[in-house]
N, C-alpha and C positions, 0 to 999 in steps of 0.2 A: 168502072165499078157500077154495077146495076143497082138502080134505086128499088127499094122494096116498099111495100105498103100493106094496108089491111088485108087484101086478098092473099098476099104471100104469108102473112101471119096466120090467117085462118087455114091455109093449106098446110102449113107446118104443124098446126095443132091437130087437124084431122088426120094427116099422114102419120104422125107419131102415135096417135090413138089407135089407128088401124094396125100399124106395125106391132105395137105392144100387145094389143088384143089378140091378134093371130098367133103371135109367139107364145104368150102365156097360156092361151087356150090349148095350143098343141102340147105344151109341156104338161099342163094339168091332165090332159087326156092320155098321153103316151108315156110319161115318166112314172115309174113305180118307185116309191121311196125305199131306201134300204131298211132291212129288218135285222137288227143285231142278233135276234134269236134264231135266225135261219142261216145255216152254214153256207149254202149256195145262194148268192144274191140273184135277183131277177135280171134278165138281160134287158138293157135299154137300147133301142135302135135309134142312135143319134142321127142316122141318115134321114129319118123322117123329119126330125126337128130341123135339120140342116136344110132340107128341101123346102120346108115351110118358109124359112128365111129367104131362100132364093126366089120363090114365087111371089111372096108378098112384096119384097123390096123391088123386084122387077116391075110389078104392076104399079106400085106407087111412083117409081121414077118415071115410067112411061106416061103416067096421067097427071102428075103434079110438078114435074121438073120445070115445065114451061111457066108455071105460076110462081114457084118459090125457090127453084133450084134443088128441091127435094133433099134437104139435109136430114131431118128427122133425128138428129143426133147432136147433142151439145159439143161433143169432141170434134165432129166434122165442122160445125159452125165456127168454133174457135180457130181451128186450123185454117179454114178458108178466110177468116178475118185476118189471120197472120199473112195470108197471101194477097190481101187487099181485094178479095173477091166480094166482100160485103162490108158495109159501114159498121163501125163498132156499136153505134146505137141500134141499128137493125139486128146485129148479132145478139145483143143483150135481150132484145124482145124475142128473137128466135129461141134462145135458151129457155126463157120463161115459159113460152107457149109449148115448147117441147116437153118440159117437165110436167106441165099441166096435162098435156096429151098422154104422157106416160101413166099418170095417175088415173085418168079417165079410162084408158085402155085396160088397166089392171082391175078397176072397179067393174067394168063390163064383164070381164072374165069371172070375177067373184059372184056377180049377180046371176050369170048363166050357169056356172059350174061350181056351185058352192060346195057340194059334197066331194066331187072329183078333185077340185083344186086345193082344198084345205090341206091334205097330206103333203103337198109339195109347195105350200105357201104361195099358191096362185102364180107359180112360175118365177118366184124370187130367185135371183142368182146368188149362189152360196159356194164358198170354197169347199171342195171335196174333203170330207173328214178322213176318208180312207187313203187318199193320195197326197193331199197337201195340208193335213191337219196341223194347225198352229204355224203355218208358213204363209203369212200374209204377203211377204215379199215375193214368194214364188207365184202366188195368185196374181199379184200386181204385174209381174213379168209376163204371165200368160195373157192377161188382158191387154197389156202393152203390145205384145206380138200380134194378137188378133186384130187390134185396131190399126196397127201399123200396116198390115196387109190390106185391110179395107180402105184406108186412106190412100195408100199407094195406088190402088186400082182407081179410086176416084180421081186423083190427080192425073194419072196416066191416060185415062180415056175421056174425062169430062172437063179438065182444066187445061191441060197441055194443048198448045196450038196444033200439034201433030197427032193428037189423040183421035182414035176411031170412035167418034161420039155416037154414031148410029148403034154401036154395040154397048153403049154405056150401061143401060139397064141390066142387060144379061151379064156383063162382066162384073159389075159391082155387086149385083145380087148373088152371082155365082161365087165371088170371092168371100162374101159374108157367109154363105152356106158352107163353103169349104172350111173356113176357120171354125165354124160352129161344130162341124163333124169331128174335127181334130181336137179342139180345146174344151168343148162343153163338159166332158167328164171331169175336168179340173176345176172350173170356176162357174159353170153354167153358161159361159160364153155371152157375157153382156155386150162388151165392146161399145157400149152406149150408156152414158150415165142416166139418160131418161128412161131407157128400157129397164135398167136395174132399180132406179129410184121408185118407179110406179108400184110394182108389186111389193117392194120392201115396205113402202108406206102403208099400202092396203093390208098386208098380212102382218105387219109389225115384226117381221123377221129381217134383222139387219146383220146377222152373222154374229160370231162370238170370237173376240170382243166386238162391240159396235164400231170401234174405230177402224176395224178391218174393212168395213164397207167403203169408207172414204178412200183409203189407200188403194184398195184393189179395183173398185168400180168407178172411181172418179179420177184419181191420179193416174192410174194405169192407162185408161183410154186417152186422156188428154196428152200425156207424154208420148204415147204411141202415134197419135195423129200428128202432133207437131214434129216429131222426128221424121215421119214419112214425108211431109211437105218440105221440110228443110233439106233432106237428102235429095229428093227428086228434083227440087228447084235448082239446087246447086249443081247437079249432074247433067240435067237434060233441058232445062229451060234456058232460052236465049238471054244473054245479058241485056239489061235494060227493059226486059219484058216479063220480069218475074211476077207471077200472079196472073199472067195472061189476061190483063184487064179488058173488060168489054165482052168477055165470053160468059156464057150462061152456065154456071157450075151445076152439076147434079150429084146426088148421093146423100 
């Protein structure tokens, strides 16, 4: 189990800030909110949003994994704590600084793109009214699936002793981008409580009802990440070495 310290905490704060800023800025610039008075809704190219996720996460993993493990996501931190990759005390600090980083990233987007970002709540993740209206459980399931794939990639390339760790940044970033391209039309593709919390707090947009936010964007990612590590560890990790202690996790 790798010891963490102030440098790792700062890296998690900066990394989450940069991740959330780039994502929410892209959403603010490229997503057009639906107009109920227009019969044909504008086309939203989610491949652009997905590629932003790929590139920013790839860059952050390559530059900060050596410092903190590059979690940038409370769901990832909780799952890696379950694998004994990080001490519970360090995990708690990680989650706090990740949430702070998410808020700061969303604030930066609001400062820079006030007019462009306001119609889309500065990149807040919301359950689609047209596709999943009133279906919080469906939204939770979508977030669970996306986070499951993300965590599966993290464990497979960055935690498993047989993982191709040289490819970790590209594989993990690519998996996140893929999940965004597929599931963003349903929930905004948070897959990360810090990414969802930041713009929700800054914009005041928590969904309707407000309890939907906790179920979809907190419970969904946490359950998805924990399921991924449980299944992967049970199927592929060697007995007695669960958690691959001593390895430097990234993601």
